[in-house]
C-alpha positions in Angstrom: 239.9 -45.1 -5.5 242.0 -46.6 -8.3 242.4 -50.3 -8.5 246.2 -49.9 -8.3 246.0 -48.1 -5.1 243.6 -50.7 -3.6 245.9 -53.6 -4.4 248.3 -52.6 -1.7 245.7 -53.4 0.9 246.4 -56.6 2.9 244.0 -59.3 1.9 242.9 -61.8 4.4 240.6 -64.5 5.3 237.0 -64.3 6.5 236.6 -65.3 10.1 235.3 -68.6 11.2 231.8 -67.4 11.6 231.4 -66.4 8.0 232.7 -69.8 6.9 230.4 -71.6 9.2 227.6 -69.9 7.4 224.9 -69.6 9.9 222.6 -66.9 11.0 222.9 -64.3 13.7 222.5 -60.7 14.1 224.5 -57.8 14.8 227.7 -58.3 16.6 225.8 -60.5 18.7 228.0 -61.0 21.6 228.4 -60.2 19.1 230.3 -61.3 17.1 230.8 -61.9 18.7 227.3 -61.2 15.2 229.1 -61.8 14.1 228.0 -62.9 16.6 227.1 -57.5 17.2 226.7 -61.4 16.9 223.0 -56.8 16.8 221.3 -59.3 16.7 224.4 -61.0 17.0 227.5 -59.5 16.4 230.2 -61.5 15.1 233.3 -62.1 17.1 235.0 -61.5 13.9 238.6 -61.4 14.3 240.0 -62.0 17.7 243.7 -62.6 17.3 245.5 -65.7 18.4 245.0 -69.4 17.7 248.4 -70.4 16.2 249.5 -72.0 19.4 246.4 -74.2 19.3 247.2 -75.1 15.7 250.6 -76.2 16.8 249.2 -79.0 19.0 248.8 -82.4 17.4 245.2 -83.1 16.2 243.9 -86.1 18.2 242.9 -89.4 16.6 239.4 -90.3 17.7 238.0 -93.9 17.5 235.2 -93.4 15.1 234.0 -91.4 12.1 235.2 -87.9 12.9 234.8 -84.5 11.2 237.5 -82.0 11.9 236.4 -78.4 11.6 237.4 -75.0 12.9 235.4 -72.7 15.2 237.9 -69.8 15.0 238.0 -69.1 18.7 236.6 -69.9 22.1 232.8 -69.6 22.3 231.7 -66.6 24.3 229.4 -68.9 26.3 227.5 -72.1 25.9 224.6 -70.7 27.9 222.1 -70.2 25.1 221.0 -66.9 26.6 224.6 -65.5 26.7 226.3 -67.0 23.7 224.6 -64.6 21.3 227.2 -64.7 18.5 228.4 -66.9 15.7 231.3 -68.6 17.6 228.8 -69.7 20.2 225.8 -70.4 17.9 227.7 -73.0 15.8 228.5 -75.3 18.7 225.2 -74.7 20.4 223.1 -75.5 17.3 224.7 -79.0 17.2 224.6 -79.6 21.0 221.1 -78.5 21.5 217.7 -78.2 19.8 214.7 -75.9 20.2 211.0 -76.5 19.5 211.7 -76.0 15.8 214.8 -76.7 13.7 215.7 -75.6 10.2 215.4 -78.5 7.8 217.2 -79.3 4.6 215.2 -76.6 2.8 216.1 -74.0 5.4 212.5 -73.9 6.7 211.4 -74.1 10.3 210.3 -77.7 10.9 209.6 -79.9 13.9 212.4 -80.1 16.5 211.7 -81.0 20.1 208.1 -80.2 19.3 206.5 -82.9 17.1 203.5 -80.6 16.4 201.8 -77.4 17.4 198.5 -75.6 17.3 197.9 -71.9 16.6 194.8 -70.1 17.7 192.6 -68.4 15.2 193.8 -64.9 16.3 197.4 -66.0 15.8 198.4 -65.2 19.4 198.5 -68.5 21.2 200.8 -71.3 20.3 200.5 -74.7 21.9 203.5 -77.0 21.4 203.4 -80.7 21.9 206.9 -82.1 22.8 208.2 -85.5 21.7 207.8 -88.2 24.3 211.3 -89.5 23.3 213.1 -86.1 23.6 215.7 -86.5 26.3 218.8 -84.8 27.7 222.2 -86.4 27.3 222.0 -87.4 31.0 218.8 -89.3 30.4 216.4 -86.7 31.8 213.3 -86.1 29.6 213.1 -82.7 27.9 210.0 -81.2 29.5 208.0 -78.0 28.9 209.3 -76.5 32.1 212.8 -76.6 30.6 211.6 -74.1 28.0 209.8 -71.9 30.6 213.0 -71.9 32.7 215.3 -71.1 29.8 213.1 -68.3 28.3 212.6 -66.6 31.7 216.3 -66.9 32.3 216.9 -65.1 29.0 214.5 -62.3 30.0 215.7 -62.0 33.6 217.3 -58.5 33.8 220.1 -60.0 36.0 221.1 -62.3 33.1 221.7 -59.3 30.9 221.2 -61.4 27.8 221.8 -59.6 24.5 219.2 -61.9 23.0 216.4 -60.9 25.3 214.8 -58.5 22.8 213.9 -61.5 20.6 211.5 -62.7 23.3 209.6 -59.4 23.4 207.1 -60.9 21.1 205.9 -63.0 24.1 203.3 -61.4 26.3 205.1 -59.9 29.4 208.5 -60.5 28.0 209.6 -56.9 27.5 208.1 -55.8 30.8 210.0 -58.4 32.7 213.3 -57.7 30.9 213.0 -53.9 31.4 212.2 -54.3 35.1 208.6 -53.1 34.8 207.1 -56.6 35.3 207.9 -59.9 36.9 208.7 -63.4 35.7 205.1 -64.4 36.5 204.0 -61.9 33.8 205.8 -63.8 31.0 203.0 -65.8 29.3 204.8 -69.1 28.8 203.2 -72.0 30.6 204.0 -75.7 31.1 200.5 -77.1 30.7 202.1 -80.5 31.5 205.5 -82.1 31.0 205.0 -82.4 27.3 202.8 -79.4 26.5 204.0 -75.8 26.3 201.7 -72.8 25.7 203.0 -69.4 24.6 200.9 -66.2 24.2 202.2 -63.4 21.9 201.4 -59.7 22.1 200.5 -59.6 18.4 200.3 -62.0 15.4 203.9 -62.9 14.4 204.0 -64.8 11.2 207.7 -65.6 11.6 207.5 -66.9 15.1 208.3 -70.5 14.2 211.5 -69.3 12.4 212.3 -67.1 15.4 212.3 -70.2 17.6 215.1 -71.8 15.6 217.5 -69.2 17.2 219.7 -70.8 19.9 218.5 -68.1 22.3 215.2 -70.1 22.5 216.9 -73.5 23.2 215.7 -75.2 26.4 217.8 -75.5 29.6 217.6 -78.6 31.8 216.0 -76.7 34.7 216.9 -79.3 37.3 220.6 -79.4 36.4 220.7 -75.5 36.1 219.1 -75.1 39.6 221.7 -77.4 41.1 224.7 -76.2 39.0 224.2 -72.6 37.7 227.4 -72.8 35.7 226.5 -76.1 34.1 227.3 -74.7 30.7 231.0 -73.9 31.5 232.6 -77.3 31.4 232.1 -80.6 29.5 231.7 -82.5 32.8 228.5 -80.6 33.7 227.1 -79.7 30.2 223.9 -81.4 29.3 222.8 -81.5 25.7 219.5 -82.4 23.9 220.7 -82.1 20.3 222.5 -84.4 17.9 225.8 -84.3 19.8 226.9 -83.9 23.4 230.0 -82.2 24.7 232.6 -84.9 25.2 235.6 -82.7 26.2 236.5 -79.0 26.2 240.0 -77.7 26.4 239.3 -74.0 26.6 240.8 -71.8 23.9 242.1 -74.9 22.2 239.6 -77.5 21.2 236.1 -79.0 21.7 235.2 -82.6 21.0 231.5 -83.5 20.4 230.3 -87.1 20.5 227.1 -88.4 19.0 224.3 -88.1 21.6 222.6 -91.5 22.0 219.7 -89.9 23.9 218.8 -87.6 21.0 215.3 -88.5 19.6 216.6 -88.7 16.0 220.0 -90.3 16.8 219.6 -92.7 13.9 219.9 -89.8 11.5 223.3 -88.7 12.9 226.2 -90.2 10.9 229.3 -89.0 12.7 230.7 -90.4 15.9 232.7 -87.3 16.7 233.1 -83.7 15.7 236.5 -82.1 16.6 236.4 -78.2 16.8 239.7 -76.4 16.6 240.1 -72.8 17.6 242.4 -71.3 15.0 241.9 -67.7 14.1 244.8 -67.3 11.7 243.8 -67.7 8.0 247.0 -69.2 6.7 247.3 -71.6 9.6 243.8 -73.1 9.1 244.4 -73.4 5.4 247.7 -75.2 6.0 245.8 -77.6 8.4 243.3 -78.3 5.6 246.1 -79.1 3.2 247.6 -81.6 5.7 244.3 -83.2 6.5 244.1 -81.8 10.0 240.9 -79.9 9.0 238.1 -81.2 6.8 236.8 -77.7 6.0 238.5 -74.4 5.7 238.1 -70.9 4.3 239.8 -69.7 1.1 242.6 -67.3 1.9 241.9 -64.1 -0.2 245.3 -64.2 -1.7 244.5 -67.6 -3.1 241.0 -66.8 -4.1 241.6 -66.5 -7.8 243.4 -69.9 -7.8 241.0 -71.8 -5.6 237.5 -70.2 -5.9 236.5 -72.3 -8.9 237.8 -75.6 -7.6 235.8 -78.8 -7.1 236.2 -78.7 -3.4 234.7 -75.2 -2.9 231.3 -74.6 -1.5 229.8 -71.1 -2.2 226.5 -70.0 -0.8 224.4 -67.1 0.3 224.6 -65.8 3.9 222.2 -63.4 5.5 224.3 -60.7 6.9 225.8 -57.2 6.5 229.0 -55.5 7.3 228.5 -51.8 8.0 229.9 -48.8 9.9 227.9 -46.8 12.5 227.9 -43.0 13.0 227.5 -41.8 16.5 224.9 -39.0 16.2 225.7 -37.8 19.7 229.3 -36.8 18.7 230.5 -34.1 16.3 230.4 -33.9 13.4 228.0 -36.8 12.8 225.0 -35.0 14.3 224.8 -33.5 10.8 223.0 -35.7 8.3 224.7 -34.2 5.2 228.1 -34.9 6.7 227.1 -38.5 7.3 225.7 -38.8 3.7 229.0 -37.3 2.4 231.0 -40.0 4.0 228.8 -42.7 2.5 229.0 -41.2 -1.0 232.8 -41.2 -0.8 233.1 -45.0 -0.3 233.6 -47.2 -3.3 232.0 -50.4 -2.2 232.7 -52.3 -5.4 236.4 -51.9 -4.9 236.2 -53.0 -1.3 234.3 -56.2 -2.3 236.4 -57.0 -5.3 239.9 -56.1 -4.1 240.0 -56.1 -0.3 237.6 -58.8 0.8 237.4 -60.8 -2.5 235.8 -64.2 -2.1 233.0 -63.3 -4.4 231.2 -61.1 -1.9 228.7 -58.5 -3.1 228.9 -54.8 -2.3 226.0 -53.5 -0.2 223.9 -50.7 -1.6 221.1 -51.3 0.9 220.8 -52.6 4.4 218.7 -55.8 4.1 220.8 -58.5 2.5 219.5 -60.5 -0.5 217.5 -63.7 0.1 214.2 -62.6 1.6 211.3 -63.3 -0.6 208.5 -60.7 -0.6 204.8 -61.6 -1.0 204.9 -60.8 -4.7 207.7 -63.4 -5.2 210.5 -60.8 -5.7 213.5 -60.5 -3.5 213.3 -57.7 -0.9 216.7 -56.3 -2.0 215.7 -56.1 -5.7 212.3 -54.7 -4.9 213.7 -51.8 -2.8 216.6 -51.2 -5.1 220.0 -49.5 -4.4 219.7 -46.9 -1.6 223.3 -45.7 -1.4 225.8 -44.9 -4.1 229.5 -44.0 -4.8 229.5 -40.4 -6.0 232.7 -38.4 -5.0 231.3 -35.1 -6.4 228.1 -35.4 -4.5 230.1 -36.3 -1.4 232.1 -33.1 -1.7 228.9 -31.0 -2.2 227.2 -32.5 0.9 230.3 -32.1 3.1 230.5 -28.4 2.2 226.8 -27.9 2.9 227.0 -29.8 6.2 230.0 -27.9 7.4 228.3 -24.6 6.6 225.2 -25.7 8.5 227.4 -26.5 11.6 229.7 -23.4 11.2 232.8 -25.6 10.7 235.9 -24.1 9.0 237.3 -27.6 9.4 236.0 -30.9 10.6 236.7 -32.1 14.2 239.2 -35.0 14.3 237.7 -38.2 12.9 238.5 -41.6 14.5 237.4 -44.8 12.9 237.3 -47.6 15.4 237.2 -51.3 14.7 237.7 -54.7 16.4 240.8 -56.8 15.9 240.9 -58.7 12.6 243.1 -58.6 9.5 240.2 -58.4 7.1 238.4 -55.7 9.1 241.7 -53.7 9.3 242.1 -54.0 5.6 238.6 -52.6 5.0 239.2 -49.8 7.5 242.5 -48.8 5.7 240.8 -48.8 2.3 238.0 -46.6 3.7 240.6 -44.3 5.2 242.3 -43.9 1.9 239.0 -43.3 0.0 237.8 -40.6 2.5 241.2 -38.9 2.0 241.2 -39.1 -1.8 237.5 -38.5 -2.4 236.6 -36.1 0.4 239.8 -34.6 1.6 239.1 -35.9 5.1 241.9 -37.4 7.2 240.8 -40.2 9.4 242.7 -41.8 12.3 242.2 -45.6 12.7 241.8 -47.1 16.1 242.0 -50.9 16.6 240.5 -52.3 19.8 240.3 -55.8 21.3 236.8 -57.2 20.9 235.4 -56.9 24.4 236.7 -53.4 24.9 235.4 -52.3 21.5 231.9 -53.9 22.0 231.4 -52.2 25.4 232.6 -48.8 24.1 230.3 -49.0 21.1 227.3 -49.9 23.2 228.0 -47.0 25.5 228.2 -44.5 22.6 231.8 -43.8 23.2 233.0 -44.4 19.6 232.6 -41.7 17.0 232.6 -43.8 13.9 232.8 -47.6 14.2 232.6 -50.9 12.4 229.7 -53.4 12.9 228.3 -56.5 11.4 224.9 -58.1 11.5 224.0 -61.8 11.0 220.3 -62.5 10.8 218.8 -64.2 13.8 215.7 -65.4 11.9 214.3 -65.3 8.4 212.5 -62.0 8.1 213.8 -58.6 6.9 212.4 -56.8 10.0 215.2 -58.5 12.0 217.9 -56.1 10.8 215.6 -53.1 10.6 214.4 -53.4 14.2 217.9 -52.9 15.4 217.5 -49.1 15.0 214.3 -48.5 16.9 214.9 -45.8 19.6 215.3 -48.0 22.6 217.0 -51.0 21.0 220.1 -52.5 22.6 221.4 -52.9 19.0 220.9 -49.3 18.0 224.3 -47.9 19.2 224.0 -44.7 17.1 222.0 -42.3 19.3 219.3 -42.3 16.5 215.8 -41.7 17.8 212.7 -41.4 15.6 209.0 -41.9 16.5 208.3 -42.3 12.8 210.8 -45.0 12.3 209.7 -46.8 15.5 206.1 -46.8 14.2 207.1 -48.2 10.8 208.9 -51.1 12.5 206.0 -51.8 14.8 203.7 -52.0 11.8 206.3 -54.1 10.1 206.0 -56.6 12.9 202.3 -56.7 13.5 200.6 -56.1 10.2 198.8 -59.3 9.1 198.5 -58.3 5.4 202.0 -59.4 4.2 202.0 -57.1 1.2 201.3 -54.1 3.4 203.8 -55.3 6.0 206.5 -55.4 3.4 205.6 -51.8 2.3 206.2 -50.6 5.9 209.6 -52.4 5.8 210.6 -50.9 2.5 209.8 -47.5 3.8 211.8 -48.1 7.0 214.8 -49.1 5.0 214.6 -46.1 2.8 214.4 -43.9 5.9 217.6 -45.5 7.3 219.4 -44.7 4.0 218.1 -41.1 4.0 219.2 -40.6 7.6 222.4 -42.5 7.0 222.9 -43.4 10.6 224.9 -46.4 9.4 226.9 -47.0 6.2 226.5 -50.4 4.5 229.6 -51.8 3.0 229.2 -55.5 1.9 227.0 -58.5 2.3 228.3 -61.7 3.6 228.5 -65.0 1.8 229.9 -68.4 2.5 233.0 -69.7 0.8 234.3 -73.0 2.2 236.8 -75.6 1.2 235.5 -79.1 1.9 237.7 -82.3 1.8 236.7 -85.2 -0.4 234.1 -87.3 1.2 232.6 -84.5 3.4 228.9 -84.2 2.7 225.6 -83.3 4.4 226.6 -80.1 6.2 223.7 -77.7 6.2 224.8 -74.1 5.6 221.5 -72.2 5.8 221.4 -68.7 4.1 219.6 -67.5 7.2 220.2 -70.0 9.9 222.8 -71.9 11.8 225.6 -74.3 10.9 224.1 -77.7 11.2 226.0 -81.0 11.4 223.0 -83.3 12.2 223.2 -84.9 8.7 226.9 -84.4 8.1 228.9 -87.4 7.0 232.5 -88.3 6.1 232.7 -91.1 3.6 236.4 -91.2 2.9 
């Protein structure tokens, strides 16, 4: 597509979850991820929020950081809020056994130390004696046992449950083939937790930084099952506690005096707005109502190089799924033809802007292989823009299926200005480069997410934000029985590669399995990568200490506001 034709496309802002820059998986709740957050799908783009912006920002008596969450969290139950708009609040209200440090590495959290057995299967965590809940209750091992079994309980229907399949008995319980008693997580005593895995998992400590593994005060939850739904009943064990919650409008966090490391917390309050309109949140930044904001795409050239702009890596991918159970996408060559017809460079540069990188593979940059190279560089470009090849493949695929013309093509996406702009650009490219007319279908998030999960969408948009710092996290989404698959793709060969990519103890060999798995995804083209995520955020003078992990969660523990 020519640059001139692309410039007509409406340019808009990233959603709050991208700006918050934290990890998650595919439309995890998605996302909400982002939250498909598939591991977490982002809730990218629910409309609304201007009414909230119209309300006067409250003055709080103390050092206060004003930030934007974009929209209402899906849930503050750690097992349910599996998306970016839930993860960002949760990661500051709560803390797991491990927590990402300033170097984005899994470090001590509630657990002050741990022991790992020689065979790599048994982890024994020693909890801090001074780890308490905001109501004064001690954080005990049983809180983790309760929370993790709650996540795995089939009745909870947690999108995050698959993350706990590394634990012995976890998958069996979640699938209904076992019981809660089979889940090998044991409170040895109040401050000692033992976990037994089904296989050595070198990234297990990273995995535990995901909010899905946060504890739940089991005594409070047993007395008040919906404890997480209101500020009056919410109990926190992290740097902040939930002071007030005006649903769909604002949340106010207060410093948690019961937090074991409260001396490290600089802020008295954090005020979360819920504004999903890019221009409104930018105007709020200009008037001092927000201390951080995204850069509107139309102002990117003007603002991107300013002193107040933070730009960082972010582990995630925007992509489009083919439904292999619906015509014409049962045919691999037709799927490949659609991919070859898309100019990802133009989408990144002229539609999304913000310095994002086009995606020519599935695993985002930022994962270091055993040889020291980046996974993405090592496995190279796996897709390309080639209109002539696209036309050849489409003709071959149509001949194989006996088509004189393609069945009607509908591209579905969830509500967001940026997402719609990308969909319109793709529609134009497929028409120009392939001669295929595509109908666009915009759906509200919850409707869209359910339809995609049920394989009711023919060709649909997705996003993935990494849940933990290992490339297998994205690739495991497409094993045959994965909740995150959503394509109808089934392959014993692929499933075996992913299993080896999880269990192999020789890291070099493990990465070879993962490289092969990603190449297989590209060959089968069950999903079309478009662009990688990054973080571009405006920060007011005096704002410092916000941790924006490339693969991890938005962390305000050390945040400060000096002006």
